[in-house]
MARSE-994622 format. One record per residue (C-alpha): residue number from 1; residue in three letters; x, y, z. Coordinates in Angstrom, 2 decimals. Layout:
N
+-----+------+---------+---------+---------+
: pos : code :      px :      py :      pz :
+-----+------+---------+---------+---------+
: NUM :  ALA :       X :       Y :       Z :
...
+-----+------+---------+---------+---------+
END
This chain:
430
+-----+------+---------+---------+---------+
: pos : code :      px :      py :      pz :
+-----+------+---------+---------+---------+
:   1 :  LEU :    5.07 :  -24.21 :   -0.07 :
:   2 :  SER :    2.32 :  -21.61 :    0.39 :
:   3 :  LEU :    4.11 :  -19.26 :   -2.05 :
:   4 :  TRP :    4.34 :  -22.05 :   -4.61 :
:   5 :  VAL :    0.62 :  -22.77 :   -4.21 :
:   6 :  SER :   -0.21 :  -19.10 :   -4.82 :
:   7 :  ARG :    1.95 :  -19.05 :   -7.94 :
:   8 :  ALA :    0.47 :  -22.32 :   -9.21 :
:   9 :  MET :   -3.08 :  -21.08 :   -8.76 :
:  10 :  GLN :   -2.19 :  -17.86 :  -10.56 :
:  11 :  ASP :   -0.94 :  -20.01 :  -13.46 :
:  12 :  GLY :   -4.11 :  -22.11 :  -13.44 :
:  13 :  VAL :   -2.41 :  -25.31 :  -12.26 :
:  14 :  HIS :   -4.79 :  -27.97 :  -10.93 :
:  15 :  LEU :   -3.63 :  -28.79 :   -7.41 :
:  16 :  SER :   -4.33 :  -32.46 :   -6.79 :
:  17 :  GLY :   -3.89 :  -34.32 :   -3.53 :
:  18 :  GLU :   -0.71 :  -35.92 :   -4.90 :
:  19 :  ILE :    1.17 :  -32.88 :   -6.19 :
:  20 :  ILE :    1.17 :  -30.90 :   -2.92 :
:  21 :  PRO :    3.01 :  -33.56 :   -0.84 :
:  22 :  GLN :    5.43 :  -34.07 :   -3.76 :
:  23 :  LYS :    6.21 :  -30.36 :   -3.82 :
:  24 :  ALA :    6.57 :  -30.32 :   -0.02 :
:  25 :  THR :    9.22 :  -33.03 :   -0.34 :
:  26 :  ARG :   10.95 :  -31.01 :   -3.07 :
:  27 :  PHE :   11.18 :  -27.94 :   -0.82 :
:  28 :  ALA :   12.44 :  -30.03 :    2.09 :
:  29 :  GLU :   15.28 :  -31.13 :   -0.19 :
:  30 :  LEU :   15.99 :  -27.54 :   -1.32 :
:  31 :  PHE :   16.17 :  -26.39 :    2.32 :
:  32 :  LYS :   18.40 :  -29.38 :    3.12 :
:  33 :  ILE :   16.12 :  -30.64 :    5.89 :
:  34 :  PRO :   17.29 :  -34.09 :    7.06 :
:  35 :  PRO :   14.78 :  -36.87 :    6.22 :
:  36 :  ASP :   14.25 :  -37.74 :    9.88 :
:  37 :  GLU :   13.27 :  -34.10 :   10.66 :
:  38 :  ARG :   10.73 :  -33.68 :    7.87 :
:  39 :  LEU :    6.98 :  -33.48 :    8.35 :
:  40 :  ALA :    4.91 :  -36.62 :    8.03 :
:  41 :  LEU :    2.93 :  -35.82 :    4.89 :
:  42 :  SER :   -0.20 :  -37.67 :    5.94 :
:  43 :  GLY :   -3.76 :  -37.14 :    4.82 :
:  44 :  GLY :   -4.40 :  -35.16 :    7.99 :
:  45 :  TRP :   -1.47 :  -32.86 :    7.22 :
:  46 :  LEU :   -2.77 :  -32.31 :    3.69 :
:  47 :  GLU :   -6.25 :  -31.39 :    4.90 :
:  48 :  SER :   -4.81 :  -28.96 :    7.46 :
:  49 :  PHE :   -2.57 :  -27.38 :    4.83 :
:  50 :  LYS :   -5.48 :  -26.98 :    2.40 :
:  51 :  LYS :   -7.60 :  -25.39 :    5.12 :
:  52 :  ARG :   -4.85 :  -22.95 :    6.15 :
:  53 :  ASN :   -4.33 :  -21.87 :    2.56 :
:  54 :  GLY :   -8.00 :  -21.76 :    1.56 :
:  55 :  LEU :   -7.71 :  -24.43 :   -1.12 :
:  56 :  LYS :  -11.25 :  -24.96 :   -2.31 :
:  57 :  GLU :  -13.49 :  -23.88 :   -5.16 :
:  58 :  PHE :  -14.24 :  -20.18 :   -5.60 :
:  59 :  LYS :  -17.73 :  -19.24 :   -4.57 :
:  60 :  ARG :  -19.87 :  -17.23 :   -6.98 :
:  61 :  HIS :  -23.01 :  -15.50 :   -5.77 :
:  62 :  GLY :  -25.79 :  -13.35 :   -7.20 :
:  63 :  GLU :  -25.64 :  -10.50 :   -9.71 :
:  64 :  ALA :  -25.92 :   -7.32 :   -7.62 :
:  65 :  ALA :  -23.03 :   -4.88 :   -7.16 :
:  66 :  SER :  -22.00 :   -3.04 :   -4.03 :
:  67 :  VAL :  -18.27 :   -2.90 :   -3.26 :
:  68 :  ASN :  -15.14 :   -3.48 :   -5.35 :
:  69 :  LEU :  -11.76 :   -4.79 :   -4.14 :
:  70 :  ASN :   -8.54 :   -4.68 :   -6.14 :
:  71 :  ASP :   -4.81 :   -5.00 :   -5.39 :
:  72 :  THR :   -1.84 :   -3.13 :   -6.81 :
:  73 :  GLY :    1.83 :   -2.85 :   -6.11 :
:  74 :  LEU :    3.33 :    0.52 :   -5.16 :
:  75 :  PHE :    7.01 :    1.35 :   -5.63 :
:  76 :  TRP :    6.90 :    3.90 :   -2.85 :
:  77 :  ALA :   10.42 :    5.30 :   -3.30 :
:  78 :  MET :   10.33 :    5.50 :   -7.10 :
:  79 :  VAL :   12.08 :    8.66 :   -8.38 :
:  80 :  PRO :   11.14 :   10.59 :  -11.56 :
:  81 :  ASP :   14.76 :   10.92 :  -12.68 :
:  82 :  ARG :   15.85 :    8.21 :  -15.13 :
:  83 :  GLY :   19.53 :    9.09 :  -14.72 :
:  84 :  LEU :   19.33 :    8.93 :  -10.94 :
:  85 :  MET :   17.35 :    5.71 :  -11.16 :
:  86 :  ASP :   19.99 :    4.10 :  -13.37 :
:  87 :  ARG :   22.83 :    5.18 :  -11.06 :
:  88 :  LYS :   21.14 :    4.19 :   -7.81 :
:  89 :  LEU :   19.17 :    1.10 :   -8.79 :
:  90 :  ALA :   21.83 :   -1.38 :   -7.70 :
:  91 :  GLY :   22.38 :    0.34 :   -4.35 :
:  92 :  VAL :   19.33 :    2.17 :   -3.09 :
:  93 :  LYS :   16.91 :    0.04 :   -5.10 :
:  94 :  GLY :   14.34 :    2.82 :   -4.95 :
:  95 :  LYS :   12.29 :    1.27 :   -7.71 :
:  96 :  LYS :   12.16 :   -2.02 :   -5.84 :
:  97 :  ASP :   10.91 :   -0.72 :   -2.50 :
:  98 :  ARG :    7.47 :   -2.24 :   -2.85 :
:  99 :  LEU :    4.23 :   -2.44 :   -0.92 :
: 100 :  THR :    1.01 :   -4.10 :   -1.96 :
: 101 :  TYR :   -2.15 :   -2.01 :   -1.53 :
: 102 :  ALA :   -5.68 :   -3.41 :   -1.63 :
: 103 :  PHE :   -8.39 :   -0.80 :   -2.14 :
: 104 :  THR :  -12.08 :   -1.23 :   -1.42 :
: 105 :  ALA :  -14.80 :    1.30 :   -2.27 :
: 106 :  ASN :  -18.54 :    1.21 :   -2.83 :
: 107 :  ALA :  -20.42 :    2.19 :   -5.97 :
: 108 :  ASP :  -21.32 :    5.77 :   -5.09 :
: 109 :  GLY :  -17.96 :    6.59 :   -3.53 :
: 110 :  SER :  -19.49 :    7.32 :   -0.14 :
: 111 :  GLU :  -17.44 :    4.62 :    1.60 :
: 112 :  LYS :  -13.74 :    3.93 :    1.16 :
: 113 :  LEU :  -12.21 :    1.36 :    3.47 :
: 114 :  PRO :   -8.72 :    2.06 :    4.83 :
: 115 :  PRO :   -6.26 :    0.40 :    2.44 :
: 116 :  PHE :   -5.00 :   -3.09 :    3.24 :
: 117 :  ILE :   -1.19 :   -2.75 :    3.13 :
: 118 :  ILE :    1.28 :   -5.63 :    2.81 :
: 119 :  GLY :    5.03 :   -5.21 :    3.30 :
: 120 :  LYS :    7.98 :   -7.49 :    3.93 :
: 121 :  ALA :    9.01 :   -6.63 :    7.50 :
: 122 :  LYS :    6.70 :   -7.33 :   10.42 :
: 123 :  ARG :    7.74 :   -4.13 :   12.18 :
: 124 :  PRO :    9.87 :   -1.95 :    9.90 :
: 125 :  ARG :   12.53 :    0.09 :   11.64 :
: 126 :  ALA :   10.59 :    3.28 :   10.91 :
: 127 :  PHE :    7.68 :    1.93 :   12.99 :
: 128 :  LYS :    9.80 :    2.37 :   16.15 :
: 129 :  LYS :    8.70 :   -1.04 :   17.49 :
: 130 :  LYS :    5.01 :   -0.17 :   17.10 :
: 131 :  SER :    2.53 :   -2.28 :   15.16 :
: 132 :  GLY :    0.76 :   -1.09 :   12.05 :
: 133 :  GLU :   -2.51 :   -0.83 :   14.00 :
: 134 :  GLU :   -0.86 :    1.38 :   16.63 :
: 135 :  LEU :    0.19 :    3.71 :   13.82 :
: 136 :  GLY :   -3.27 :    3.76 :   12.26 :
: 137 :  PHE :   -2.79 :    1.28 :    9.39 :
: 138 :  TYR :   -4.10 :   -2.17 :    8.49 :
: 139 :  TYR :   -0.64 :   -3.58 :    7.78 :
: 140 :  ARG :    0.46 :   -7.18 :    7.38 :
: 141 :  ASN :    3.65 :   -8.76 :    6.09 :
: 142 :  ASN :    5.16 :  -11.77 :    4.37 :
: 143 :  SER :    8.42 :  -12.56 :    2.60 :
: 144 :  THR :    7.30 :  -11.11 :   -0.74 :
: 145 :  ALA :    4.93 :   -8.27 :    0.25 :
: 146 :  TRP :    2.20 :   -9.96 :   -1.81 :
: 147 :  MET :   -1.43 :  -10.72 :   -1.10 :
: 148 :  THR :   -1.97 :  -14.34 :   -0.09 :
: 149 :  ALA :   -5.09 :  -16.33 :    0.69 :
: 150 :  VAL :   -4.19 :  -16.38 :    4.39 :
: 151 :  LEU :   -3.89 :  -12.58 :    4.61 :
: 152 :  TYR :   -6.98 :  -12.02 :    2.49 :
: 153 :  GLN :   -9.11 :  -14.34 :    4.58 :
: 154 :  GLU :   -8.00 :  -12.69 :    7.82 :
: 155 :  TRP :   -8.99 :   -9.30 :    6.37 :
: 156 :  ILE :  -12.38 :  -10.30 :    4.94 :
: 157 :  LEU :  -13.42 :  -12.22 :    8.08 :
: 158 :  LYS :  -12.57 :   -9.18 :   10.20 :
: 159 :  TRP :  -14.61 :   -6.93 :    7.90 :
: 160 :  ASP :  -17.49 :   -9.43 :    7.93 :
: 161 :  ARG :  -17.58 :   -9.31 :   11.75 :
: 162 :  GLU :  -17.65 :   -5.50 :   11.66 :
: 163 :  LEU :  -20.53 :   -5.53 :    9.18 :
: 164 :  PHE :  -22.40 :   -8.04 :   11.36 :
: 165 :  GLU :  -22.06 :   -5.74 :   14.37 :
: 166 :  GLU :  -23.33 :   -2.83 :   12.24 :
: 167 :  ASP :  -26.21 :   -4.94 :   10.88 :
: 168 :  ARG :  -25.11 :   -4.28 :    7.29 :
: 169 :  LYS :  -24.68 :   -6.55 :    4.28 :
: 170 :  VAL :  -22.63 :   -5.94 :    1.14 :
: 171 :  VAL :  -21.82 :   -7.60 :   -2.15 :
: 172 :  LEU :  -18.08 :   -7.63 :   -2.85 :
: 173 :  LEU :  -16.88 :   -7.70 :   -6.46 :
: 174 :  GLN :  -13.29 :   -8.84 :   -6.99 :
: 175 :  ASP :  -11.00 :  -10.38 :   -9.59 :
: 176 :  ASN :  -10.22 :  -14.08 :   -9.53 :
: 177 :  PHE :   -6.63 :  -13.59 :   -8.33 :
: 178 :  SER :   -5.34 :  -16.65 :   -6.50 :
: 179 :  GLY :   -4.93 :  -14.71 :   -3.26 :
: 180 :  HIS :   -8.66 :  -13.88 :   -3.16 :
: 181 :  ILE :   -9.98 :  -17.19 :   -1.87 :
: 182 :  VAL :  -13.28 :  -16.75 :   -0.06 :
: 183 :  PRO :  -13.37 :  -18.44 :    3.36 :
: 184 :  ASP :  -16.33 :  -20.31 :    4.78 :
: 185 :  GLY :  -18.48 :  -18.63 :    7.39 :
: 186 :  LEU :  -19.15 :  -15.20 :    5.86 :
: 187 :  THR :  -22.51 :  -13.92 :    7.05 :
: 188 :  ASN :  -22.67 :  -10.33 :    5.83 :
: 189 :  ILE :  -20.54 :  -10.34 :    2.68 :
: 190 :  VAL :  -21.53 :  -11.98 :   -0.59 :
: 191 :  VAL :  -18.59 :  -12.35 :   -3.00 :
: 192 :  ILE :  -18.68 :  -12.33 :   -6.79 :
: 193 :  ASN :  -15.52 :  -13.08 :   -8.78 :
: 194 :  PHE :  -15.09 :  -11.50 :  -12.20 :
: 195 :  SER :  -14.31 :  -13.87 :  -15.06 :
: 196 :  PRO :  -10.58 :  -13.72 :  -15.96 :
: 197 :  ASN :  -11.21 :  -12.37 :  -19.45 :
: 198 :  LEU :  -13.43 :   -9.55 :  -18.17 :
: 199 :  THR :  -11.55 :   -8.28 :  -15.12 :
: 200 :  SER :   -9.62 :   -5.40 :  -16.72 :
: 201 :  HIS :  -12.72 :   -4.24 :  -18.60 :
: 202 :  VAL :  -15.33 :   -4.24 :  -15.84 :
: 203 :  GLN :  -13.37 :   -3.82 :  -12.60 :
: 204 :  PRO :  -14.09 :   -0.26 :  -11.32 :
: 205 :  CYS :  -10.64 :    0.06 :   -9.72 :
: 206 :  ASP :   -9.11 :   -0.66 :  -13.14 :
: 207 :  GLN :  -11.19 :    2.11 :  -14.74 :
: 208 :  GLY :   -9.15 :    4.83 :  -13.07 :
: 209 :  ILE :   -9.43 :    4.55 :   -9.28 :
: 210 :  ILE :   -5.97 :    3.03 :   -8.75 :
: 211 :  ARG :   -4.36 :    5.23 :  -11.39 :
: 212 :  THR :   -5.85 :    8.34 :   -9.73 :
: 213 :  PHE :   -4.47 :    7.20 :   -6.36 :
: 214 :  LYS :   -1.01 :    6.74 :   -7.86 :
: 215 :  ALA :   -1.14 :   10.15 :   -9.55 :
: 216 :  HIS :   -1.85 :   11.75 :   -6.17 :
: 217 :  TYR :    0.85 :    9.67 :   -4.45 :
: 218 :  ARG :    3.53 :   10.56 :   -7.00 :
: 219 :  ARG :    2.51 :   14.23 :   -6.84 :
: 220 :  LEU :    2.80 :   14.34 :   -3.05 :
: 221 :  PHE :    6.06 :   12.39 :   -3.08 :
: 222 :  MET :    7.61 :   14.69 :   -5.73 :
: 223 :  GLN :    6.33 :   17.82 :   -3.97 :
: 224 :  ARG :    8.00 :   16.60 :   -0.78 :
: 225 :  ALA :   11.27 :   16.17 :   -2.69 :
: 226 :  LEU :   10.93 :   19.66 :   -4.19 :
: 227 :  ASP :   10.24 :   21.16 :   -0.76 :
: 228 :  HIS :   13.37 :   19.46 :    0.58 :
: 229 :  TYR :   15.40 :   20.90 :   -2.30 :
: 230 :  ASP :   14.05 :   24.40 :   -1.62 :
: 231 :  ALA :   14.99 :   23.92 :    2.05 :
: 232 :  GLY :   18.62 :   23.26 :    1.10 :
: 233 :  VAL :   18.72 :   19.46 :    1.16 :
: 234 :  THR :   21.31 :   18.12 :   -1.27 :
: 235 :  PRO :   19.79 :   16.88 :   -4.57 :
: 236 :  SER :   21.02 :   13.33 :   -3.96 :
: 237 :  ALA :   19.04 :   13.13 :   -0.70 :
: 238 :  ILE :   15.77 :   14.89 :   -1.53 :
: 239 :  TYR :   14.05 :   11.60 :   -2.40 :
: 240 :  ASP :   15.10 :    9.76 :    0.78 :
: 241 :  ILE :   12.03 :    8.49 :    2.58 :
: 242 :  ASP :   11.22 :    5.72 :    5.02 :
: 243 :  ILE :    8.33 :    3.33 :    4.75 :
: 244 :  LEU :    6.22 :    4.98 :    7.46 :
: 245 :  GLU :    6.26 :    8.40 :    5.81 :
: 246 :  ALA :    5.54 :    6.73 :    2.47 :
: 247 :  MET :    2.49 :    5.05 :    4.00 :
: 248 :  ARG :    1.30 :    8.36 :    5.41 :
: 249 :  ILE :    1.68 :   10.00 :    2.02 :
: 250 :  ALA :   -0.27 :    7.11 :    0.50 :
: 251 :  ALA :   -3.04 :    7.68 :    3.07 :
: 252 :  LEU :   -3.26 :   11.32 :    1.94 :
: 253 :  ALA :   -3.33 :   10.17 :   -1.68 :
: 254 :  TRP :   -6.22 :    7.77 :   -1.00 :
: 255 :  ASP :   -8.10 :   10.55 :    0.80 :
: 256 :  ALA :   -7.54 :   12.75 :   -2.27 :
: 257 :  VAL :   -9.41 :   10.28 :   -4.52 :
: 258 :  LYS :  -12.80 :   11.98 :   -4.62 :
: 259 :  SER :  -16.11 :   10.20 :   -4.22 :
: 260 :  LEU :  -17.16 :   11.54 :   -7.61 :
: 261 :  ALA :  -14.10 :    9.94 :   -9.22 :
: 262 :  ILE :  -14.98 :    6.57 :   -7.69 :
: 263 :  ARG :  -18.61 :    6.85 :   -8.74 :
: 264 :  ASN :  -17.63 :    7.78 :  -12.29 :
: 265 :  CYS :  -15.28 :    4.80 :  -12.53 :
: 266 :  TRP :  -18.09 :    2.48 :  -11.46 :
: 267 :  VAL :  -20.32 :    3.99 :  -14.14 :
: 268 :  LYS :  -17.54 :    3.66 :  -16.72 :
: 269 :  SER :  -17.16 :   -0.04 :  -15.91 :
: 270 :  GLY :  -20.71 :   -0.62 :  -17.16 :
: 271 :  ILE :  -21.61 :   -3.12 :  -14.44 :
: 272 :  LEU :  -24.17 :   -0.98 :  -12.63 :
: 273 :  PRO :  -27.84 :   -1.30 :  -13.59 :
: 274 :  SER :  -29.23 :    1.73 :  -15.38 :
: 275 :  SER :  -31.47 :    2.51 :  -12.42 :
: 276 :  LEU :  -28.38 :    3.32 :  -10.34 :
: 277 :  THR :  -26.63 :    5.56 :  -12.87 :
: 278 :  SER :  -27.54 :    9.21 :  -13.26 :
: 279 :  PRO :  -27.85 :   10.65 :  -16.77 :
: 280 :  PRO :  -24.83 :   12.78 :  -17.72 :
: 281 :  ASP :  -25.03 :   16.56 :  -17.69 :
: 282 :  THR :  -25.77 :   17.98 :  -21.12 :
: 283 :  ALA :  -22.73 :   20.22 :  -20.81 :
: 284 :  SER :  -20.45 :   17.22 :  -20.48 :
: 285 :  THR :  -22.20 :   14.66 :  -22.69 :
: 286 :  ASN :  -19.13 :   14.24 :  -24.88 :
: 287 :  LYS :  -16.73 :   13.96 :  -21.95 :
: 288 :  ASP :  -15.73 :   11.00 :  -19.83 :
: 289 :  PRO :  -16.18 :   12.15 :  -16.19 :
: 290 :  ALA :  -13.83 :    9.47 :  -14.88 :
: 291 :  THR :  -11.16 :   10.53 :  -17.35 :
: 292 :  ASP :  -11.65 :   14.21 :  -16.48 :
: 293 :  LEU :  -10.91 :   13.67 :  -12.78 :
: 294 :  LEU :   -7.98 :   11.37 :  -13.57 :
: 295 :  SER :   -6.64 :   13.99 :  -15.95 :
: 296 :  GLU :   -6.91 :   16.57 :  -13.18 :
: 297 :  ALA :   -4.81 :   14.39 :  -10.86 :
: 298 :  GLU :   -2.23 :   13.79 :  -13.59 :
: 299 :  LYS :   -2.01 :   17.52 :  -14.33 :
: 300 :  GLY :   -1.18 :   18.10 :  -10.67 :
: 301 :  LEU :    1.67 :   15.59 :  -10.92 :
: 302 :  SER :    2.88 :   17.11 :  -14.18 :
: 303 :  ALA :    2.91 :   20.59 :  -12.61 :
: 304 :  VAL :    5.18 :   19.41 :   -9.78 :
: 305 :  LEU :    7.52 :   17.72 :  -12.26 :
: 306 :  ASP :    7.60 :   20.96 :  -14.27 :
: 307 :  GLY :    8.57 :   22.80 :  -11.09 :
: 308 :  MET :   11.41 :   20.36 :  -10.47 :
: 309 :  GLN :   12.58 :   20.80 :  -14.03 :
: 310 :  ASP :   12.40 :   24.62 :  -13.81 :
: 311 :  ARG :   14.59 :   24.59 :  -10.68 :
: 312 :  GLY :   17.13 :   22.30 :  -12.30 :
: 313 :  VAL :   16.40 :   19.41 :   -9.95 :
: 314 :  LEU :   15.24 :   17.28 :  -12.86 :
: 315 :  GLN :   16.75 :   17.34 :  -16.34 :
: 316 :  LYS :   14.33 :   17.14 :  -19.25 :
: 317 :  ALA :   16.30 :   14.33 :  -20.88 :
: 318 :  ASN :   16.06 :   12.22 :  -17.70 :
: 319 :  ARG :   12.43 :   12.97 :  -16.85 :
: 320 :  ILE :   10.35 :    9.80 :  -16.64 :
: 321 :  ASP :    7.05 :    9.95 :  -18.51 :
: 322 :  ILE :    3.78 :   10.17 :  -16.60 :
: 323 :  GLU :    2.69 :    6.86 :  -18.09 :
: 324 :  ASP :    5.79 :    5.09 :  -16.75 :
: 325 :  LEU :    5.32 :    6.65 :  -13.31 :
: 326 :  LEU :    1.69 :    5.55 :  -13.08 :
: 327 :  ASN :    1.78 :    2.23 :  -14.90 :
: 328 :  ASP :    5.08 :    0.56 :  -14.13 :
: 329 :  PRO :    4.77 :   -3.10 :  -15.21 :
: 330 :  GLY :    6.50 :   -4.24 :  -12.03 :
: 331 :  GLU :    3.70 :   -2.80 :   -9.91 :
: 332 :  GLN :    1.16 :   -4.94 :  -11.74 :
: 333 :  ILE :    2.96 :   -8.21 :  -10.97 :
: 334 :  LEU :    1.44 :   -9.81 :   -7.90 :
: 335 :  ILE :    3.40 :  -13.07 :   -8.11 :
: 336 :  ASP :    6.63 :  -13.27 :  -10.11 :
: 337 :  LEU :    8.62 :  -16.16 :   -8.64 :
: 338 :  THR :    9.05 :  -18.63 :  -11.47 :
: 339 :  THR :   11.18 :  -21.39 :   -9.98 :
: 340 :  ASP :   11.29 :  -23.39 :   -6.77 :
: 341 :  GLU :   14.79 :  -22.05 :   -6.17 :
: 342 :  GLU :   13.54 :  -18.44 :   -6.32 :
: 343 :  ILE :   10.85 :  -19.25 :   -3.78 :
: 344 :  ARG :   13.47 :  -20.82 :   -1.50 :
: 345 :  ASP :   15.72 :  -17.76 :   -1.85 :
: 346 :  ALA :   12.82 :  -15.41 :   -1.05 :
: 347 :  VAL :   12.00 :  -17.35 :    2.12 :
: 348 :  LEU :   15.65 :  -17.42 :    3.23 :
: 349 :  ALA :   15.99 :  -13.68 :    2.58 :
: 350 :  HIS :   12.87 :  -13.06 :    4.66 :
: 351 :  ARG :   14.31 :  -15.09 :    7.54 :
: 352 :  GLU :   17.50 :  -13.03 :    7.40 :
: 353 :  ASN :   15.46 :   -9.81 :    7.44 :
: 354 :  GLU :   13.48 :  -11.00 :   10.45 :
: 355 :  GLN :   16.70 :  -11.82 :   12.30 :
: 356 :  GLU :   18.12 :   -8.38 :   11.50 :
: 357 :  MET :   14.87 :   -6.84 :   12.70 :
: 358 :  GLU :   15.25 :   -8.54 :   16.08 :
: 359 :  ILE :   18.85 :   -7.33 :   16.38 :
: 360 :  ASN :   18.52 :   -3.82 :   14.95 :
: 361 :  GLY :   14.94 :   -2.98 :   15.82 :
: 362 :  GLY :   13.40 :   -3.48 :   12.40 :
: 363 :  ASP :   14.06 :   -3.39 :    8.69 :
: 364 :  ASP :   12.08 :   -1.72 :    5.94 :
: 365 :  GLY :   14.07 :   -2.95 :    2.95 :
: 366 :  CYS :   15.25 :    0.55 :    2.06 :
: 367 :  GLU :   19.00 :    0.23 :    2.61 :
: 368 :  GLY :   18.63 :    1.32 :    6.23 :
: 369 :  PHE :   17.25 :    4.83 :    5.63 :
: 370 :  VAL :   15.03 :    5.99 :    8.46 :
: 371 :  ASP :   14.06 :    9.62 :    8.81 :
: 372 :  VAL :   15.32 :   10.70 :   12.26 :
: 373 :  PRO :   12.75 :   12.95 :   13.97 :
: 374 :  PRO :   13.91 :   16.36 :   15.21 :
: 375 :  THR :   14.27 :   17.07 :   18.91 :
: 376 :  ARG :   11.63 :   19.07 :   20.78 :
: 377 :  ARG :   13.95 :   22.07 :   20.77 :
: 378 :  GLU :   14.39 :   21.84 :   16.99 :
: 379 :  ALA :   10.64 :   21.45 :   16.45 :
: 380 :  LEU :    9.85 :   24.48 :   18.62 :
: 381 :  ALA :   12.48 :   26.53 :   16.79 :
: 382 :  ALA :   10.94 :   25.57 :   13.45 :
: 383 :  ALA :    7.46 :   26.53 :   14.68 :
: 384 :  SER :    8.82 :   29.88 :   15.87 :
: 385 :  THR :   10.31 :   30.53 :   12.43 :
: 386 :  ILE :    6.97 :   29.86 :   10.75 :
: 387 :  GLN :    5.20 :   32.14 :   13.22 :
: 388 :  LYS :    7.57 :   34.97 :   12.31 :
: 389 :  PHE :    7.00 :   34.32 :    8.61 :
: 390 :  ILE :    3.19 :   34.56 :    8.84 :
: 391 :  LYS :    2.99 :   37.26 :   11.52 :
: 392 :  HIS :    2.41 :   40.07 :    9.02 :
: 393 :  LYS :    0.06 :   38.13 :    6.74 :
: 394 :  ASP :   -3.64 :   38.95 :    7.04 :
: 395 :  ASP :   -5.33 :   35.98 :    5.34 :
: 396 :  ASP :   -7.52 :   33.49 :    7.21 :
: 397 :  PHE :   -5.18 :   30.58 :    6.56 :
: 398 :  SER :   -2.28 :   32.37 :    8.28 :
: 399 :  ARG :   -4.44 :   33.09 :   11.33 :
: 400 :  ARG :   -5.56 :   29.44 :   11.57 :
: 401 :  LEU :   -1.97 :   28.27 :   11.18 :
: 402 :  GLU :   -0.83 :   30.72 :   13.84 :
: 403 :  SER :   -3.39 :   29.29 :   16.27 :
: 404 :  LEU :   -2.28 :   25.74 :   15.48 :
: 405 :  LEU :    1.37 :   26.64 :   16.03 :
: 406 :  VAL :    0.57 :   28.16 :   19.43 :
: 407 :  SER :   -1.28 :   24.96 :   20.40 :
: 408 :  PHE :    1.61 :   22.88 :   19.07 :
: 409 :  GLY :    4.08 :   24.82 :   21.22 :
: 410 :  MET :    1.97 :   24.43 :   24.36 :
: 411 :  ASN :    1.45 :   20.70 :   23.80 :
: 412 :  THR :    5.13 :   20.13 :   23.08 :
: 413 :  LEU :    6.22 :   21.95 :   26.24 :
: 414 :  SER :    3.57 :   20.07 :   28.22 :
: 415 :  ASP :    4.86 :   16.75 :   26.89 :
: 416 :  GLU :    8.39 :   17.74 :   27.87 :
: 417 :  SER :    7.27 :   18.62 :   31.41 :
: 418 :  ARG :    5.48 :   15.28 :   31.79 :
: 419 :  SER :    8.56 :   13.49 :   30.52 :
: 420 :  LEU :   10.70 :   15.15 :   33.18 :
: 421 :  VAL :    8.19 :   14.29 :   35.91 :
: 422 :  ASP :    7.96 :   10.66 :   34.79 :
: 423 :  THR :   11.73 :   10.16 :   34.68 :
: 424 :  PRO :   12.89 :    8.16 :   37.75 :
: 425 :  ILE :   15.38 :   10.10 :   39.84 :
: 426 :  THR :   17.64 :    7.04 :   39.93 :
: 427 :  ARG :   18.26 :    7.52 :   36.21 :
: 428 :  TYR :   20.48 :   10.49 :   36.95 :
: 429 :  PHE :   22.74 :    8.43 :   39.22 :
: 430 :  THR :   23.39 :    5.47 :   36.89 :
+-----+------+---------+---------+---------+
END
């Protein structure tokens, strides 16, 4: 029912007090719940449901600008090879391995919040039974990997508490997406929703911030595949990746979005007062600074794709265009369930995934691929090989890397010693 509400709000449907209980009855019928086991759809139930799902009028405050929030989908296993995509789509479903990312950054680019990430599995297999927080991510899940009012309100209330403790106040600019329903009780965040017909024109994230992030992500993902190919991995497996490594690559990509790029995108949006925008350099008066930095990120991606093509990993005829890699229509869809039956099927599929997770230790929706970590012995052997490779190099980077590898070896051996000490002696007699 919550998914249907999100879809209805996205479509601009007026949700009256009569239609919600009617739809609840409809879903009870679709799920074949016996009449005597169904919820009593009383007025109290309706009020509780509305409160849980944030069903109230959007709040609009003030005119100042401080921080911008925007969501996007990310097909994290998307390959650049159209032929491979066509052959593998039904099986590996690389293009359909999707996360939702919500990015928040202030006007001068000096503060970028860690991305809010939404997936399908609560603890994907690649997480090794750890939570997203334990791995360093703000990660939540639902059956569709979409932003919902419940998830959004949990996030913004947490951020509001942090700002209160820091004695800071911000103005948050966001689109009027149905998942962005402002909860009551905010003390240090003032929220302004863009008008629907203005969002794509004035939202700073839509002026190049998200596209720059995706250019960096695709570049890092393709470079990883190229490195695997150069290391002798078979071409059919060079793109294999699990959700955790994809999230770590995405973290690097977000870090690679420069403060200057963010600031320029805010300026390009035209929503900042003139007193907060610096005059352009005379040498670049005819250039768009935001476009320049985005172009730089796209050139990096193009260079990696050229390298794949030069090595024969990627055929020119099958090479997917930069525009398609960075602006896939499916990544822009935040809610695409069109019928009650599709919503039911999504919920049932999610329940099955959760059951598999309990049995198998997790599921990341990627046909079971999880990158198995090397053993300590294998890791130490790899470090030794790198040390031999850089031993006769005289540059500063090689010396720093050599020092890091020595520290890595010592820490790894120390971890192994502690593991042996901590192992109960009874283990060897069972």
